N, C-alpha and C positions, 0 to 999 in steps of 0.2 A: 409397392413396400411405400409411393406419396397419398396411394391412393386415384390418381388420374389412369385409363385404360381403356388400351384401343386392340384394332381388332388384327391382328396379324397374319400370319405367312406359318402354316410348321410343315413342314413332309417327314411323314414316319417312314419307320426303315423298309415300308414294303413297297414307296415311292410312293402315296399314295397322298397329296397337298388337302390343307385339314386347316379352316378357320378359325386361329383362338383368340378370346379376350383375352390378355392380360396387360400386369403392368405396365406405362410407360418408357418407364424410370429400365426399370430391367430389363424387356423389353430390346430401346437403345443401347444397353451394354454393347463395349466392343471387344473383340479381343484377335488376336495378334494371327497374322497364317502368312504364307508364302507372298498372296499379293497385298499385305498389308491389315491397320485394322476391317473390319467386315461386320456389320450391326447382328448380334445373338440371331435375334427375328424382325425379319423381313416389312413393314409393311406388304400385305396383301393387293395380289394388284387384279385378284381372279374373286368371284363373288362361290368360292370353295366349301363346303361343307362343315358340318365343328365333326372333332372327335369322337366313334364314337363314346358311349360313359365307364369303356372299360378298355381305353386305350389308357396306359399313365408315360406323356413326354418324360424323353432325359434330360437328365440336368445335372450339374454340374455344383458340389458344394465345393463350399470358399470360406474366405476366413480373411482380416485387411491384414493387407501387409504395415500400416502400420498399429494398428490395435487387435494383435490378436483372439483378441475373446471377442470381436464382433460379429459374426457370420452373415451368411445372406445363400439366399441358393435359385439359381440364371435356371433357366430349362437355354438349349441349348438344343438350334433351331437346322440351317435345312441343308447350308453345301456344303461339298465336299471340304470346301478351306479353314469349317467353323470344325469340325468335326476331326479332317487334322492337324489341328490346331488345340483345340479341346482332349491337356491330357494334363497329369497334377503336377503340380508346378505350375503350371498357365498361369499367365495373368493375362485379370477380365478389364476393364476398366469400366466401371461407374458411379456417379456422384452418393453421397453418400447424403441420406439424407431424416432428421429435417436438414435445413440449412439455418437460411435466419426467412420467418416470416412463412407466407407460401410460395420459398421459391427450393431450389436444391441445391444442397449444398457443394461443397468443390469436388469433382470427382478426384475418384481413388483408386487405390491398385486393390485389387480382387486378389489370390491367390489363391488354383481349383485344387482342392484333396482330398474330390473321389470323385469320379463321374457315377451312377446309374443310365441304365442304360434303355431301354424304352419297352415298355413291357401288355402286354393284354394276353388277355385270355382267348383260350381256344375256342371256337369256336364246335360246338356237338356234333358227333356225329351224322354222318343222315340218315345211315342203314342202325339197328339192330337186333345183335345174334338172337333166335331162333333159343329159342329155352330146353324143347325138344317135347314138354312138355303136351299129352295129346289132345290138346283145349280145340283144332277144326282153325286153329289161324297160320296163316302160311306164313315162311316171310319174308319184307319187303325187293 
């Protein structure tokens, strides 16, 4: 949203860690949980691979608590605390942009209106059924 990007850690539903290049203002947003506020996408500590192009990260659609017509999307990251806290009606804290000059505006409350889970394409099957035609080939 503000232009500055950084590499963060995202853990897929299958437990695989990925390095994702995302907007810092959205990645640094916090969500409340049992252990207090946690960052949505933590800074990566290992050099994980990029996610496959078929992977669509899970995210929350939100609206600003003070001005409901302002909408924003936040990727939901890696820990069980983040996923447990992310429910419709839950609150995310993040700054509003633009602020004054090239700085962030005040921190605002964003209300989760809906969640979208992770999506990915299924890999093609390894074998294909034989058509049964007498073409001289056999099934794999």
